[in-house]
PDB file of N, CA, C and O in Angstrom:
ATOM      1  N   MET A   1       9.297 -27.541 -21.222  1.00  0.00           N
ATOM      2  CA  MET A   1       8.241 -27.463 -20.231  1.00  0.00           C
ATOM      3  C   MET A   1       8.754 -26.609 -19.069  1.00  0.00           C
ATOM      4  O   MET A   1       9.785 -26.921 -18.474  1.00  0.00           O
ATOM      5  N   SER A   2       8.040 -25.547 -18.753  1.00  0.00           N
ATOM      6  CA  SER A   2       8.426 -24.731 -17.602  1.00  0.00           C
ATOM      7  C   SER A   2       7.578 -25.140 -16.402  1.00  0.00           C
ATOM      8  O   SER A   2       6.368 -25.342 -16.511  1.00  0.00           O
ATOM      9  N   VAL A   3       8.232 -25.254 -15.275  1.00  0.00           N
ATOM     10  CA  VAL A   3       7.589 -25.754 -14.058  1.00  0.00           C
ATOM     11  C   VAL A   3       7.535 -24.645 -13.023  1.00  0.00           C
ATOM     12  O   VAL A   3       8.476 -23.866 -12.875  1.00  0.00           O
ATOM     13  N   LYS A   4       6.413 -24.586 -12.305  1.00  0.00           N
ATOM     14  CA  LYS A   4       6.263 -23.635 -11.206  1.00  0.00           C
ATOM     15  C   LYS A   4       5.860 -24.377  -9.948  1.00  0.00           C
ATOM     16  O   LYS A   4       5.165 -25.391 -10.001  1.00  0.00           O
ATOM     17  N   LEU A   5       6.308 -23.856  -8.819  1.00  0.00           N
ATOM     18  CA  LEU A   5       5.806 -24.313  -7.528  1.00  0.00           C
ATOM     19  C   LEU A   5       4.636 -23.403  -7.212  1.00  0.00           C
ATOM     20  O   LEU A   5       4.813 -22.192  -7.075  1.00  0.00           O
ATOM     21  N   ARG A   6       3.447 -23.965  -7.094  1.00  0.00           N
ATOM     22  CA  ARG A   6       2.259 -23.149  -6.884  1.00  0.00           C
ATOM     23  C   ARG A   6       1.263 -23.851  -5.983  1.00  0.00           C
ATOM     24  O   ARG A   6       1.438 -25.013  -5.618  1.00  0.00           O
ATOM     25  N   LEU A   7       0.202 -23.113  -5.627  1.00  0.00           N
ATOM     26  CA  LEU A   7      -0.827 -23.642  -4.747  1.00  0.00           C
ATOM     27  C   LEU A   7      -1.967 -24.223  -5.576  1.00  0.00           C
ATOM     28  O   LEU A   7      -2.422 -23.601  -6.536  1.00  0.00           O
ATOM     29  N   ALA A   8      -2.430 -25.420  -5.205  1.00  0.00           N
ATOM     30  CA  ALA A   8      -3.603 -26.038  -5.814  1.00  0.00           C
ATOM     31  C   ALA A   8      -4.655 -26.149  -4.716  1.00  0.00           C
ATOM     32  O   ALA A   8      -4.405 -26.756  -3.674  1.00  0.00           O
ATOM     33  N   ARG A   9      -5.823 -25.569  -4.946  1.00  0.00           N
ATOM     34  CA  ARG A   9      -6.844 -25.511  -3.903  1.00  0.00           C
ATOM     35  C   ARG A   9      -7.558 -26.848  -3.748  1.00  0.00           C
ATOM     36  O   ARG A   9      -7.944 -27.486  -4.727  1.00  0.00           O
ATOM     37  N   VAL A  10      -7.722 -27.252  -2.493  1.00  0.00           N
ATOM     38  CA  VAL A  10      -8.541 -28.403  -2.115  1.00  0.00           C
ATOM     39  C   VAL A  10      -9.369 -27.960  -0.919  1.00  0.00           C
ATOM     40  O   VAL A  10      -9.137 -26.873  -0.389  1.00  0.00           O
ATOM     41  N   GLY A  11     -10.312 -28.757  -0.484  1.00  0.00           N
ATOM     42  CA  GLY A  11     -11.120 -28.379   0.669  1.00  0.00           C
ATOM     43  C   GLY A  11     -12.515 -27.960   0.257  1.00  0.00           C
ATOM     44  O   GLY A  11     -12.841 -27.900  -0.928  1.00  0.00           O
ATOM     45  N   LYS A  12     -13.345 -27.668   1.273  1.00  0.00           N
ATOM     46  CA  LYS A  12     -14.740 -27.324   1.034  1.00  0.00           C
ATOM     47  C   LYS A  12     -14.903 -25.832   0.771  1.00  0.00           C
ATOM     48  O   LYS A  12     -13.954 -25.055   0.870  1.00  0.00           O
ATOM     49  N   THR A  13     -16.137 -25.454   0.433  1.00  0.00           N
ATOM     50  CA  THR A  13     -16.471 -24.051   0.231  1.00  0.00           C
ATOM     51  C   THR A  13     -16.225 -23.275   1.514  1.00  0.00           C
ATOM     52  O   THR A  13     -16.641 -23.697   2.593  1.00  0.00           O
ATOM     53  N   LYS A  14     -15.556 -22.153   1.395  1.00  0.00           N
ATOM     54  CA  LYS A  14     -15.213 -21.262   2.508  1.00  0.00           C
ATOM     55  C   LYS A  14     -14.290 -21.900   3.545  1.00  0.00           C
ATOM     56  O   LYS A  14     -14.108 -21.346   4.629  1.00  0.00           O
ATOM     57  N   GLN A  15     -13.712 -23.047   3.232  1.00  0.00           N
ATOM     58  CA  GLN A  15     -12.727 -23.695   4.101  1.00  0.00           C
ATOM     59  C   GLN A  15     -11.542 -24.148   3.243  1.00  0.00           C
ATOM     60  O   GLN A  15     -11.344 -25.344   3.033  1.00  0.00           O
ATOM     61  N   PRO A  16     -10.763 -23.195   2.754  1.00  0.00           N
ATOM     62  CA  PRO A  16      -9.705 -23.562   1.816  1.00  0.00           C
ATOM     63  C   PRO A  16      -8.523 -24.252   2.488  1.00  0.00           C
ATOM     64  O   PRO A  16      -8.102 -23.884   3.584  1.00  0.00           O
ATOM     65  N   HIS A  17      -8.013 -25.244   1.811  1.00  0.00           N
ATOM     66  CA  HIS A  17      -6.733 -25.876   2.105  1.00  0.00           C
ATOM     67  C   HIS A  17      -6.027 -25.925   0.764  1.00  0.00           C
ATOM     68  O   HIS A  17      -6.667 -26.046  -0.281  1.00  0.00           O
ATOM     69  N   TYR A  18      -4.727 -25.833   0.794  1.00  0.00           N
ATOM     70  CA  TYR A  18      -3.969 -25.825  -0.453  1.00  0.00           C
ATOM     71  C   TYR A  18      -2.869 -26.866  -0.398  1.00  0.00           C
ATOM     72  O   TYR A  18      -2.304 -27.143   0.660  1.00  0.00           O
ATOM     73  N   ARG A  19      -2.576 -27.438  -1.556  1.00  0.00           N
ATOM     74  CA  ARG A  19      -1.397 -28.274  -1.724  1.00  0.00           C
ATOM     75  C   ARG A  19      -0.349 -27.416  -2.422  1.00  0.00           C
ATOM     76  O   ARG A  19      -0.670 -26.658  -3.337  1.00  0.00           O
ATOM     77  N   VAL A  20       0.879 -27.534  -1.998  1.00  0.00           N
ATOM     78  CA  VAL A  20       1.978 -26.892  -2.716  1.00  0.00           C
ATOM     79  C   VAL A  20       2.470 -27.944  -3.702  1.00  0.00           C
ATOM     80  O   VAL A  20       2.952 -29.004  -3.303  1.00  0.00           O
ATOM     81  N   VAL A  21       2.343 -27.642  -4.990  1.00  0.00           N
ATOM     82  CA  VAL A  21       2.659 -28.634  -6.014  1.00  0.00           C
ATOM     83  C   VAL A  21       3.658 -28.078  -7.021  1.00  0.00           C
ATOM     84  O   VAL A  21       3.758 -26.868  -7.222  1.00  0.00           O
ATOM     85  N   ALA A  22       4.385 -28.979  -7.641  1.00  0.00           N
ATOM     86  CA  ALA A  22       5.214 -28.646  -8.800  1.00  0.00           C
ATOM     87  C   ALA A  22       4.377 -29.003 -10.018  1.00  0.00           C
ATOM     88  O   ALA A  22       4.012 -30.162 -10.211  1.00  0.00           O
ATOM     89  N   ALA A  23       4.069 -27.990 -10.848  1.00  0.00           N
ATOM     90  CA  ALA A  23       3.175 -28.222 -11.982  1.00  0.00           C
ATOM     91  C   ALA A  23       3.662 -27.480 -13.215  1.00  0.00           C
ATOM     92  O   ALA A  23       4.324 -26.446 -13.125  1.00  0.00           O
ATOM     93  N   ASP A  24       3.318 -28.032 -14.364  1.00  0.00           N
ATOM     94  CA  ASP A  24       3.591 -27.372 -15.636  1.00  0.00           C
ATOM     95  C   ASP A  24       2.736 -26.110 -15.701  1.00  0.00           C
ATOM     96  O   ASP A  24       1.571 -26.128 -15.306  1.00  0.00           O
ATOM     97  N   THR A  25       3.306 -25.025 -16.194  1.00  0.00           N
ATOM     98  CA  THR A  25       2.586 -23.747 -16.220  1.00  0.00           C
ATOM     99  C   THR A  25       1.395 -23.768 -17.168  1.00  0.00           C
ATOM    100  O   THR A  25       0.502 -22.930 -17.043  1.00  0.00           O
ATOM    101  N   LYS A  26       1.359 -24.696 -18.101  1.00  0.00           N
ATOM    102  CA  LYS A  26       0.256 -24.745 -19.059  1.00  0.00           C
ATOM    103  C   LYS A  26      -0.946 -25.527 -18.540  1.00  0.00           C
ATOM    104  O   LYS A  26      -1.990 -25.546 -19.191  1.00  0.00           O
ATOM    105  N   LYS A  27      -0.822 -26.162 -17.402  1.00  0.00           N
ATOM    106  CA  LYS A  27      -1.924 -26.930 -16.824  1.00  0.00           C
ATOM    107  C   LYS A  27      -2.793 -26.033 -15.953  1.00  0.00           C
ATOM    108  O   LYS A  27      -2.345 -24.981 -15.498  1.00  0.00           O
ATOM    109  N   ALA A  28      -4.030 -26.448 -15.721  1.00  0.00           N
ATOM    110  CA  ALA A  28      -4.974 -25.682 -14.905  1.00  0.00           C
ATOM    111  C   ALA A  28      -4.520 -25.638 -13.450  1.00  0.00           C
ATOM    112  O   ALA A  28      -3.719 -26.465 -13.014  1.00  0.00           O
ATOM    113  N   ARG A  29      -5.046 -24.651 -12.695  1.00  0.00           N
ATOM    114  CA  ARG A  29      -4.646 -24.460 -11.296  1.00  0.00           C
ATOM    115  C   ARG A  29      -4.810 -25.743 -10.491  1.00  0.00           C
ATOM    116  O   ARG A  29      -3.896 -26.142  -9.769  1.00  0.00           O
ATOM    117  N   ASN A  30      -5.956 -26.387 -10.606  1.00  0.00           N
ATOM    118  CA  ASN A  30      -6.203 -27.619  -9.861  1.00  0.00           C
ATOM    119  C   ASN A  30      -6.047 -28.848 -10.744  1.00  0.00           C
ATOM    120  O   ASN A  30      -6.505 -29.933 -10.386  1.00  0.00           O
ATOM    121  N   GLY A  31      -5.411 -28.687 -11.880  1.00  0.00           N
ATOM    122  CA  GLY A  31      -5.257 -29.782 -12.823  1.00  0.00           C
ATOM    123  C   GLY A  31      -4.080 -30.684 -12.496  1.00  0.00           C
ATOM    124  O   GLY A  31      -3.665 -30.821 -11.346  1.00  0.00           O
ATOM    125  N   GLU A  32      -3.565 -31.288 -13.544  1.00  0.00           N
ATOM    126  CA  GLU A  32      -2.476 -32.246 -13.413  1.00  0.00           C
ATOM    127  C   GLU A  32      -1.220 -31.570 -12.863  1.00  0.00           C
ATOM    128  O   GLU A  32      -0.896 -30.444 -13.241  1.00  0.00           O
ATOM    129  N   PHE A  33      -0.523 -32.261 -11.976  1.00  0.00           N
ATOM    130  CA  PHE A  33       0.719 -31.742 -11.415  1.00  0.00           C
ATOM    131  C   PHE A  33       1.763 -32.840 -11.414  1.00  0.00           C
ATOM    132  O   PHE A  33       1.441 -34.015 -11.596  1.00  0.00           O
ATOM    133  N   LEU A  34       3.003 -32.460 -11.212  1.00  0.00           N
ATOM    134  CA  LEU A  34       4.100 -33.420 -11.248  1.00  0.00           C
ATOM    135  C   LEU A  34       4.347 -34.064  -9.887  1.00  0.00           C
ATOM    136  O   LEU A  34       4.605 -35.264  -9.799  1.00  0.00           O
ATOM    137  N   GLU A  35       4.265 -33.254  -8.817  1.00  0.00           N
ATOM    138  CA  GLU A  35       4.548 -33.783  -7.482  1.00  0.00           C
ATOM    139  C   GLU A  35       3.984 -32.844  -6.419  1.00  0.00           C
ATOM    140  O   GLU A  35       4.001 -31.624  -6.579  1.00  0.00           O
ATOM    141  N   ILE A  36       3.487 -33.431  -5.336  1.00  0.00           N
ATOM    142  CA  ILE A  36       3.052 -32.650  -4.177  1.00  0.00           C
ATOM    143  C   ILE A  36       4.270 -32.463  -3.279  1.00  0.00           C
ATOM    144  O   ILE A  36       4.922 -33.438  -2.906  1.00  0.00           O
ATOM    145  N   VAL A  37       4.582 -31.212  -2.931  1.00  0.00           N
ATOM    146  CA  VAL A  37       5.748 -30.953  -2.087  1.00  0.00           C
ATOM    147  C   VAL A  37       5.373 -30.399  -0.718  1.00  0.00           C
ATOM    148  O   VAL A  37       6.244 -30.245   0.138  1.00  0.00           O
ATOM    149  N   GLY A  38       4.091 -30.095  -0.491  1.00  0.00           N
ATOM    150  CA  GLY A  38       3.703 -29.580   0.818  1.00  0.00           C
ATOM    151  C   GLY A  38       2.235 -29.211   0.892  1.00  0.00           C
ATOM    152  O   GLY A  38       1.467 -29.446  -0.041  1.00  0.00           O
ATOM    153  N   THR A  39       1.856 -28.616   2.042  1.00  0.00           N
ATOM    154  CA  THR A  39       0.481 -28.177   2.263  1.00  0.00           C
ATOM    155  C   THR A  39       0.479 -26.800   2.909  1.00  0.00           C
ATOM    156  O   THR A  39       1.457 -26.383   3.528  1.00  0.00           O
ATOM    157  N   TYR A  40      -0.651 -26.098   2.749  1.00  0.00           N
ATOM    158  CA  TYR A  40      -0.838 -24.773   3.344  1.00  0.00           C
ATOM    159  C   TYR A  40      -2.280 -24.664   3.808  1.00  0.00           C
ATOM    160  O   TYR A  40      -3.208 -24.847   3.020  1.00  0.00           O
ATOM    161  N   ARG A  41      -2.472 -24.361   5.107  1.00  0.00           N
ATOM    162  CA  ARG A  41      -3.796 -24.210   5.688  1.00  0.00           C
ATOM    163  C   ARG A  41      -3.922 -22.796   6.241  1.00  0.00           C
ATOM    164  O   ARG A  41      -3.517 -22.547   7.377  1.00  0.00           O
ATOM    165  N   PRO A  42      -4.477 -21.857   5.459  1.00  0.00           N
ATOM    166  CA  PRO A  42      -4.490 -20.449   5.860  1.00  0.00           C
ATOM    167  C   PRO A  42      -5.434 -20.122   7.005  1.00  0.00           C
ATOM    168  O   PRO A  42      -5.244 -19.100   7.664  1.00  0.00           O
ATOM    169  N   LEU A  43      -6.441 -20.941   7.271  1.00  0.00           N
ATOM    170  CA  LEU A  43      -7.411 -20.608   8.311  1.00  0.00           C
ATOM    171  C   LEU A  43      -6.953 -20.997   9.711  1.00  0.00           C
ATOM    172  O   LEU A  43      -7.551 -20.564  10.696  1.00  0.00           O
ATOM    173  N   GLU A  44      -5.917 -21.797   9.814  1.00  0.00           N
ATOM    174  CA  GLU A  44      -5.384 -22.133  11.135  1.00  0.00           C
ATOM    175  C   GLU A  44      -4.721 -20.904  11.737  1.00  0.00           C
ATOM    176  O   GLU A  44      -4.277 -20.011  11.014  1.00  0.00           O
ATOM    177  N   ASN A  45      -4.657 -20.861  13.055  1.00  0.00           N
ATOM    178  CA  ASN A  45      -4.030 -19.711  13.712  1.00  0.00           C
ATOM    179  C   ASN A  45      -2.891 -20.210  14.576  1.00  0.00           C
ATOM    180  O   ASN A  45      -3.181 -20.813  15.609  1.00  0.00           O
ATOM    181  N   PRO A  46      -1.629 -20.019  14.252  1.00  0.00           N
ATOM    182  CA  PRO A  46      -1.106 -19.402  13.028  1.00  0.00           C
ATOM    183  C   PRO A  46      -1.278 -20.342  11.840  1.00  0.00           C
ATOM    184  O   PRO A  46      -1.455 -21.548  12.012  1.00  0.00           O
ATOM    185  N   SER A  47      -1.225 -19.789  10.651  1.00  0.00           N
ATOM    186  CA  SER A  47      -1.488 -20.579   9.449  1.00  0.00           C
ATOM    187  C   SER A  47      -0.487 -21.723   9.339  1.00  0.00           C
ATOM    188  O   SER A  47       0.701 -21.560   9.615  1.00  0.00           O
ATOM    189  N   GLY A  48      -0.992 -22.880   8.933  1.00  0.00           N
ATOM    190  CA  GLY A  48      -0.160 -24.074   8.831  1.00  0.00           C
ATOM    191  C   GLY A  48       0.490 -24.181   7.470  1.00  0.00           C
ATOM    192  O   GLY A  48      -0.198 -24.256   6.452  1.00  0.00           O
ATOM    193  N   PHE A  49       1.806 -24.187   7.447  1.00  0.00           N
ATOM    194  CA  PHE A  49       2.547 -24.335   6.201  1.00  0.00           C
ATOM    195  C   PHE A  49       3.607 -25.390   6.427  1.00  0.00           C
ATOM    196  O   PHE A  49       4.497 -25.216   7.259  1.00  0.00           O
ATOM    197  N   ALA A  50       3.514 -26.486   5.689  1.00  0.00           N
ATOM    198  CA  ALA A  50       4.471 -27.575   5.831  1.00  0.00           C
ATOM    199  C   ALA A  50       4.920 -28.025   4.447  1.00  0.00           C
ATOM    200  O   ALA A  50       4.095 -28.307   3.578  1.00  0.00           O
ATOM    201  N   VAL A  51       6.225 -28.088   4.250  1.00  0.00           N
ATOM    202  CA  VAL A  51       6.771 -28.559   2.975  1.00  0.00           C
ATOM    203  C   VAL A  51       7.902 -29.540   3.237  1.00  0.00           C
ATOM    204  O   VAL A  51       8.521 -29.535   4.301  1.00  0.00           O
ATOM    205  N   ASP A  52       8.155 -30.372   2.252  1.00  0.00           N
ATOM    206  CA  ASP A  52       9.305 -31.270   2.284  1.00  0.00           C
ATOM    207  C   ASP A  52      10.492 -30.469   1.738  1.00  0.00           C
ATOM    208  O   ASP A  52      10.591 -30.238   0.533  1.00  0.00           O
ATOM    209  N   ASN A  53      11.378 -30.056   2.624  1.00  0.00           N
ATOM    210  CA  ASN A  53      12.497 -29.181   2.244  1.00  0.00           C
ATOM    211  C   ASN A  53      13.341 -29.765   1.116  1.00  0.00           C
ATOM    212  O   ASN A  53      13.742 -29.044   0.202  1.00  0.00           O
ATOM    213  N   ALA A  54      13.610 -31.053   1.175  1.00  0.00           N
ATOM    214  CA  ALA A  54      14.453 -31.678   0.156  1.00  0.00           C
ATOM    215  C   ALA A  54      13.792 -31.610  -1.220  1.00  0.00           C
ATOM    216  O   ALA A  54      14.456 -31.314  -2.214  1.00  0.00           O
ATOM    217  N   LYS A  55      12.489 -31.884  -1.280  1.00  0.00           N
ATOM    218  CA  LYS A  55      11.787 -31.847  -2.563  1.00  0.00           C
ATOM    219  C   LYS A  55      11.726 -30.431  -3.121  1.00  0.00           C
ATOM    220  O   LYS A  55      11.901 -30.229  -4.323  1.00  0.00           O
ATOM    221  N   VAL A  56      11.477 -29.445  -2.251  1.00  0.00           N
ATOM    222  CA  VAL A  56      11.403 -28.056  -2.709  1.00  0.00           C
ATOM    223  C   VAL A  56      12.752 -27.623  -3.267  1.00  0.00           C
ATOM    224  O   VAL A  56      12.815 -27.049  -4.354  1.00  0.00           O
ATOM    225  N   LEU A  57      13.829 -27.891  -2.537  1.00  0.00           N
ATOM    226  CA  LEU A  57      15.162 -27.514  -3.021  1.00  0.00           C
ATOM    227  C   LEU A  57      15.512 -28.241  -4.318  1.00  0.00           C
ATOM    228  O   LEU A  57      16.154 -27.672  -5.202  1.00  0.00           O
ATOM    229  N   GLN A  58      15.090 -29.494  -4.427  1.00  0.00           N
ATOM    230  CA  GLN A  58      15.344 -30.256  -5.649  1.00  0.00           C
ATOM    231  C   GLN A  58      14.663 -29.581  -6.844  1.00  0.00           C
ATOM    232  O   GLN A  58      15.284 -29.424  -7.896  1.00  0.00           O
ATOM    233  N   TRP A  59      13.398 -29.181  -6.698  1.00  0.00           N
ATOM    234  CA  TRP A  59      12.689 -28.532  -7.802  1.00  0.00           C
ATOM    235  C   TRP A  59      13.268 -27.154  -8.108  1.00  0.00           C
ATOM    236  O   TRP A  59      13.378 -26.774  -9.274  1.00  0.00           O
ATOM    237  N   LEU A  60      13.635 -26.411  -7.080  1.00  0.00           N
ATOM    238  CA  LEU A  60      14.226 -25.091  -7.315  1.00  0.00           C
ATOM    239  C   LEU A  60      15.560 -25.212  -8.049  1.00  0.00           C
ATOM    240  O   LEU A  60      15.856 -24.413  -8.938  1.00  0.00           O
ATOM    241  N   ASN A  61      16.363 -26.208  -7.679  1.00  0.00           N
ATOM    242  CA  ASN A  61      17.648 -26.419  -8.351  1.00  0.00           C
ATOM    243  C   ASN A  61      17.471 -26.878  -9.797  1.00  0.00           C
ATOM    244  O   ASN A  61      18.340 -26.639 -10.636  1.00  0.00           O
ATOM    245  N   LYS A  62      16.351 -27.534 -10.088  1.00  0.00           N
ATOM    246  CA  LYS A  62      16.066 -27.956 -11.464  1.00  0.00           C
ATOM    247  C   LYS A  62      15.564 -26.799 -12.315  1.00  0.00           C
ATOM    248  O   LYS A  62      15.455 -26.929 -13.534  1.00  0.00           O
ATOM    249  N   GLY A  63      15.255 -25.656 -11.678  1.00  0.00           N
ATOM    250  CA  GLY A  63      14.822 -24.495 -12.448  1.00  0.00           C
ATOM    251  C   GLY A  63      13.372 -24.113 -12.269  1.00  0.00           C
ATOM    252  O   GLY A  63      12.895 -23.203 -12.947  1.00  0.00           O
ATOM    253  N   ALA A  64      12.654 -24.774 -11.379  1.00  0.00           N
ATOM    254  CA  ALA A  64      11.251 -24.418 -11.138  1.00  0.00           C
ATOM    255  C   ALA A  64      11.179 -23.051 -10.465  1.00  0.00           C
ATOM    256  O   ALA A  64      11.989 -22.738  -9.592  1.00  0.00           O
ATOM    257  N   LEU A  65      10.211 -22.244 -10.873  1.00  0.00           N
ATOM    258  CA  LEU A  65      10.020 -20.922 -10.290  1.00  0.00           C
ATOM    259  C   LEU A  65       8.817 -20.949  -9.359  1.00  0.00           C
ATOM    260  O   LEU A  65       7.767 -21.465  -9.739  1.00  0.00           O
ATOM    261  N   PRO A  66       8.938 -20.411  -8.154  1.00  0.00           N
ATOM    262  CA  PRO A  66       7.773 -20.350  -7.272  1.00  0.00           C
ATOM    263  C   PRO A  66       6.886 -19.165  -7.639  1.00  0.00           C
ATOM    264  O   PRO A  66       7.372 -18.146  -8.129  1.00  0.00           O
ATOM    265  N   THR A  67       5.590 -19.305  -7.401  1.00  0.00           N
ATOM    266  CA  THR A  67       4.702 -18.161  -7.572  1.00  0.00           C
ATOM    267  C   THR A  67       4.988 -17.181  -6.438  1.00  0.00           C
ATOM    268  O   THR A  67       5.706 -17.507  -5.493  1.00  0.00           O
ATOM    269  N   GLU A  68       4.423 -15.987  -6.538  1.00  0.00           N
ATOM    270  CA  GLU A  68       4.698 -14.958  -5.535  1.00  0.00           C
ATOM    271  C   GLU A  68       4.287 -15.413  -4.133  1.00  0.00           C
ATOM    272  O   GLU A  68       5.042 -15.230  -3.178  1.00  0.00           O
ATOM    273  N   ARG A  69       3.104 -16.000  -4.004  1.00  0.00           N
ATOM    274  CA  ARG A  69       2.621 -16.449  -2.698  1.00  0.00           C
ATOM    275  C   ARG A  69       3.495 -17.570  -2.145  1.00  0.00           C
ATOM    276  O   ARG A  69       3.832 -17.555  -0.961  1.00  0.00           O
ATOM    277  N   VAL A  70       3.864 -18.527  -2.967  1.00  0.00           N
ATOM    278  CA  VAL A  70       4.705 -19.635  -2.498  1.00  0.00           C
ATOM    279  C   VAL A  70       6.073 -19.107  -2.085  1.00  0.00           C
ATOM    280  O   VAL A  70       6.637 -19.564  -1.091  1.00  0.00           O
ATOM    281  N   ARG A  71       6.616 -18.144  -2.843  1.00  0.00           N
ATOM    282  CA  ARG A  71       7.915 -17.571  -2.473  1.00  0.00           C
ATOM    283  C   ARG A  71       7.834 -16.905  -1.104  1.00  0.00           C
ATOM    284  O   ARG A  71       8.743 -17.058  -0.288  1.00  0.00           O
ATOM    285  N   LYS A  72       6.756 -16.169  -0.845  1.00  0.00           N
ATOM    286  CA  LYS A  72       6.597 -15.519   0.460  1.00  0.00           C
ATOM    287  C   LYS A  72       6.480 -16.548   1.580  1.00  0.00           C
ATOM    288  O   LYS A  72       7.020 -16.348   2.668  1.00  0.00           O
ATOM    289  N   LEU A  73       5.782 -17.637   1.318  1.00  0.00           N
ATOM    290  CA  LEU A  73       5.671 -18.694   2.324  1.00  0.00           C
ATOM    291  C   LEU A  73       7.020 -19.366   2.562  1.00  0.00           C
ATOM    292  O   LEU A  73       7.352 -19.705   3.698  1.00  0.00           O
ATOM    293  N   LEU A  74       7.796 -19.559   1.501  1.00  0.00           N
ATOM    294  CA  LEU A  74       9.133 -20.145   1.658  1.00  0.00           C
ATOM    295  C   LEU A  74      10.057 -19.206   2.422  1.00  0.00           C
ATOM    296  O   LEU A  74      10.935 -19.660   3.156  1.00  0.00           O
ATOM    297  N   GLU A  75       9.862 -17.889   2.253  1.00  0.00           N
ATOM    298  CA  GLU A  75      10.667 -16.922   3.003  1.00  0.00           C
ATOM    299  C   GLU A  75      10.381 -17.015   4.497  1.00  0.00           C
ATOM    300  O   GLU A  75      11.293 -16.842   5.306  1.00  0.00           O
ATOM    301  N   THR A  76       9.134 -17.285   4.880  1.00  0.00           N
ATOM    302  CA  THR A  76       8.796 -17.378   6.307  1.00  0.00           C
ATOM    303  C   THR A  76       9.471 -18.577   6.963  1.00  0.00           C
ATOM    304  O   THR A  76       9.768 -18.544   8.158  1.00  0.00           O
ATOM    305  N   THR A  77       9.716 -19.634   6.195  1.00  0.00           N
ATOM    306  CA  THR A  77      10.385 -20.808   6.752  1.00  0.00           C
ATOM    307  C   THR A  77      11.901 -20.715   6.641  1.00  0.00           C
ATOM    308  O   THR A  77      12.614 -21.511   7.251  1.00  0.00           O
ATOM    309  N   GLY A  78      12.401 -19.752   5.867  1.00  0.00           N
ATOM    310  CA  GLY A  78      13.839 -19.607   5.680  1.00  0.00           C
ATOM    311  C   GLY A  78      14.382 -20.443   4.540  1.00  0.00           C
ATOM    312  O   GLY A  78      15.581 -20.409   4.262  1.00  0.00           O
ATOM    313  N   LEU A  79      13.522 -21.192   3.878  1.00  0.00           N
ATOM    314  CA  LEU A  79      13.965 -22.076   2.800  1.00  0.00           C
ATOM    315  C   LEU A  79      14.379 -21.294   1.556  1.00  0.00           C
ATOM    316  O   LEU A  79      15.302 -21.699   0.850  1.00  0.00           O
ATOM    317  N   TRP A  80      13.707 -20.185   1.284  1.00  0.00           N
ATOM    318  CA  TRP A  80      14.056 -19.363   0.120  1.00  0.00           C
ATOM    319  C   TRP A  80      15.450 -18.757   0.295  1.00  0.00           C
ATOM    320  O   TRP A  80      16.240 -18.732  -0.649  1.00  0.00           O
ATOM    321  N   GLY A  81      15.749 -18.273   1.494  1.00  0.00           N
ATOM    322  CA  GLY A  81      17.073 -17.720   1.765  1.00  0.00           C
ATOM    323  C   GLY A  81      18.158 -18.768   1.639  1.00  0.00           C
ATOM    324  O   GLY A  81      19.251 -18.486   1.147  1.00  0.00           O
ATOM    325  N   GLU A  82      17.856 -19.982   2.084  1.00  0.00           N
ATOM    326  CA  GLU A  82      18.809 -21.086   1.963  1.00  0.00           C
ATOM    327  C   GLU A  82      19.092 -21.387   0.490  1.00  0.00           C
ATOM    328  O   GLU A  82      20.239 -21.628   0.112  1.00  0.00           O
ATOM    329  N   PHE A  83      18.049 -21.373  -0.334  1.00  0.00           N
ATOM    330  CA  PHE A  83      18.225 -21.624  -1.768  1.00  0.00           C
ATOM    331  C   PHE A  83      19.044 -20.513  -2.416  1.00  0.00           C
ATOM    332  O   PHE A  83      19.947 -20.790  -3.205  1.00  0.00           O
ATOM    333  N   MET A  84      18.738 -19.260  -2.092  1.00  0.00           N
ATOM    334  CA  MET A  84      19.446 -18.132  -2.696  1.00  0.00           C
ATOM    335  C   MET A  84      20.918 -18.109  -2.280  1.00  0.00           C
ATOM    336  O   MET A  84      21.767 -17.656  -3.047  1.00  0.00           O
ATOM    337  N   ALA A  85      21.228 -18.592  -1.076  1.00  0.00           N
ATOM    338  CA  ALA A  85      22.617 -18.636  -0.613  1.00  0.00           C
ATOM    339  C   ALA A  85      23.431 -19.668  -1.398  1.00  0.00           C
ATOM    340  O   ALA A  85      24.629 -19.481  -1.609  1.00  0.00           O
ATOM    341  N   THR A  86      22.790 -20.749  -1.827  1.00  0.00           N
ATOM    342  CA  THR A  86      23.510 -21.792  -2.560  1.00  0.00           C
ATOM    343  C   THR A  86      23.652 -21.456  -4.035  1.00  0.00           C
ATOM    344  O   THR A  86      24.497 -22.026  -4.727  1.00  0.00           O
ATOM    345  N   LYS A  87      22.829 -20.532  -4.520  1.00  0.00           N
ATOM    346  CA  LYS A  87      22.886 -20.145  -5.919  1.00  0.00           C
ATOM    347  C   LYS A  87      24.145 -19.331  -6.181  1.00  0.00           C
ATOM    348  O   LYS A  87      24.469 -18.429  -5.407  1.00  0.00           O
ATOM    349  N   SER A  88      24.847 -19.632  -7.244  1.00  0.00           N
ATOM    350  CA  SER A  88      26.069 -18.881  -7.550  1.00  0.00           C
ATOM    351  C   SER A  88      25.712 -17.564  -8.232  1.00  0.00           C
ATOM    352  O   SER A  88      24.769 -17.515  -9.022  1.00  0.00           O
ATOM    353  N   PRO A  89      26.449 -16.500  -7.938  1.00  0.00           N
ATOM    354  CA  PRO A  89      26.167 -15.214  -8.591  1.00  0.00           C
ATOM    355  C   PRO A  89      26.532 -15.273 -10.075  1.00  0.00           C
ATOM    356  O   PRO A  89      27.520 -15.898 -10.461  1.00  0.00           O
ATOM    357  N   LYS A  90      25.719 -14.614 -10.892  1.00  0.00           N
ATOM    358  CA  LYS A  90      25.970 -14.610 -12.332  1.00  0.00           C
ATOM    359  C   LYS A  90      27.013 -13.556 -12.676  1.00  0.00           C
ATOM    360  O   LYS A  90      27.015 -12.465 -12.106  1.00  0.00           O
ATOM    361  N   LYS A  91      27.901 -13.889 -13.613  1.00  0.00           N
ATOM    362  CA  LYS A  91      28.920 -12.940 -14.066  1.00  0.00           C
ATOM    363  C   LYS A  91      28.374 -12.152 -15.242  1.00  0.00           C
ATOM    364  O   LYS A  91      27.636 -12.680 -16.074  1.00  0.00           O
ATOM    365  N   LYS A  92      28.745 -10.889 -15.299  1.00  0.00           N
ATOM    366  CA  LYS A  92      28.282 -10.040 -16.404  1.00  0.00           C
ATOM    367  C   LYS A  92      29.264 -10.057 -17.539  1.00  0.00           C
ATOM    368  O   LYS A  92      29.044  -9.401 -18.556  1.00  0.00           O
TER     369      LYS A  92
END
């Protein structure tokens, strides 16, 4: 089972809110997920992005891959850089 950290849409029409979830890649966007790790509110000024750092790092260390948007959001908080610093370089 491959796991991704991705956004699951919640909220009303034209008022999107997203949950940052760890989900199996074969499940639907808003379908079953393994765990909620944060929220993202793009309409707030500045946009509201809150995640549980420990849970995100735990999933990343287990091998979960973030989607492009989630990776960019993690970069804004510095969490992606923290994860990449702890990762050991691969030998060729």
